[in-house]
N, C-alpha and C positions, 0 to 999 in steps of 0.2 A: 676383321677377325684376327686375333693374335695367333701366330703359329709357333709352336714349341720347336726349337731347333733339333731336339732329339727325334722329332717326327719326320724330318726331312731325309733321313737315310734311305738308301736305295736297296737295302737288303731284304731278306726274308723275315728277319726279326727287327723289332723296333725297341730300343732301350727306353724305358719309361722311368725307372727308379735307379737309385744308387749311382748317380752321375758324378758324385764327388770323390770317388775312389781315385787312387794314384793312377795317372795316365802312363801308359807304356807304348812304345812303338815296336811293331813287328813288320815284316815284309811279306806280302802275298804277291807272288809273281813279280817280284822286284819293286813293288809299289809300297811305299811307307804307309802303314795302316795303324790307326789309333786303337788301342785296347785298354781295358781297365784291369788293374791288379785284381786277381781272384777269378777272372773270366776263364772259361774253358776255351780251347781253340775253336770249338764248334760255335760258341756264342760270338766270338770275334768275327769269324768268317761269315756267319749268316747275318750279322748286322751290316755287312758291307756287300754281300753277294746273295744271289738267289739260291744257289746250290753249292755243294762242296766238291762233287765229283760226278762223273757219268759212269753208269754201270758198264762193265766190260761185255755184257751179254747183249743188251739192246741199245746201249748208248743213252738210255733215259737218265734224266737229271735226278740226283739223290741229295737229300739234305739231312741225313741222319734219321734214325727211326726209334730205337729203344731208349736212347740217352743214358745207357748204363754200360756200354761196352760189349754187350752180348751179341747183337745182330751183326756187328762188324761193317755196318753201312757207312761209317763216318771216317774211314781211313783217309789220311792225307799224307803227303810226302814232304820232307824237308828238301832243301836244295841239294843236300849231299845224298839223297835217295833213301834215307831212313823213313820208315813208316810209323805213324802215330795215330792212335785212336783219338780223334779230336773231341769226342764227348767227355773223355775222362782225363785229358791232358791239360793242365793249367798253363796259361800263357806265361812266357818269360820274355823279358825285353830282348829285342833284336833277333828273335826267331825268324827264320827264313823258310817260308812255306811255298809249295807249288800246287796250284789247283788248275783245272782245265782252262785253257785260254779262251774258250767260248763264253766263259762266265763274265757277265757285264759288271 
């Protein structure tokens, strides 16, 4: 059985289409991570990880909710401490993001 390499990813999301867009590199917790031009940060993070953050109240894993910036469940931090809504922020080359270390 032939296995599509797009299906081998370990994240919450699996990229099935638009694989030919320009590739960019961003850094998540210091690790070089492939992104595609036009992706949101949420898309990039969740194609490589199972969640983006843990709630400060219970520690439960969160992976975004409304996908339009209203619920504020998708906040991520840059290495310099700036906060970004990952569902509505487009990826830019060499961005440096920090997510919980417990994230595989």
